[in-house]
C-alpha positions, 0 to 999 in steps of 0.5 A, a space after each residue: 585595089 586591095 588584094 590579099 596575099 595568101 602568105 605569112 612570109 613577110 619577105 615575100 610580101 615586101 618583095 611583092 609590094 616593091 613590084 606593085 604599081 600605084 593604086 594596088 595595096 597588098 595585105 598579107 595574112 599577118 595584116 588580117 590576123 589570119 594565123 592558120 597554117 594552110 596545108 600544102 597537100 598538092 603534088 605540084 606548085 600549081 596545086 599548092 598555089 590554088 589550095 592556098 588561094 581558094 582557102 583565102 577566098 573562101 575565108 575572106 570572099 575578096 580578090 586574093 592570090 597565093 604562090 608556091 615556089 620551088 627550086 628544081 635541080 636538074 641533076 637531082 631529077 627536079 628535086 626538091 621542087 614542090 617540097 623545097 620548103 620542107 626538103 630536110 624535114 617539116 621544120 622548114 629550116 632554110 639552112 638545113 634545106 640548103 645543106 641537104 642540097 649541097 650534100 646531094 650535089 657533092 661530086 656532081 659537076 652539072 649544077 644546073 637548076 631553076 627557080 619556079 613560081 606559080 601564082 594562083 589569082 582568084 579575081 571576081 570569082 575566076 581562077 588564073 595561074 601565072 608562072 615565072 622561071 629563072 634558070 641558073 646553077 647551084 653554088 659550091 657553098 652559101 654566099 651572101 646575107 640577103 634574101 631567104 630560102 635557097 638564095 645563098 646558093 642560087 646563081 641566076 643565069 648571066 650572073 656571077 653572084 647568088 640571089 643572097 648577094 644582091 639587094 632586093 631591087 636587083 633580085 626583083 628585076 630577074 627573079 622567078 617570083 617577079 616574073 610571075 608577078 609581072 604577068 599577074 600585074 599585066 593581067 590586072 592592068 588589062 
């Protein structure tokens, strides 16, 4: 079964493809030569995921899904949340975003946070939402070379390493995106 993943992010596509059972093929927007940027104008992760999925469905008329993820730092009132990708500005620079979080947490002991992903699926014309959450804390400084975004500063619960210190298969066992995607896969199997 072919599904279109409403993303231009090859890291996300690679991560998702490793989770799929046999018989599923995911095509990204890059695979389909769709170069338009879909504006994420929603005020929640759910709204943004639906905006992207609806845009792709309206364009290709095929089963598709899109996600939106956010880092929610409790001491910062849940920020950056829905604005995670552009927290330090519209240039969407991961290093700048990470540095802004670390600056805002200087002197703050409570560094609890969670990563949250919402996946919007449009399947046979109906819309479905799937959520995945991983709790953890923000490291004092970036550590690790793997992953992307805030991975170098996020230490998942019951772990001593950041996501960026883990290989992809380790991260996929526990990540917010894999938890949401597992719910999507279970739905598709039923």
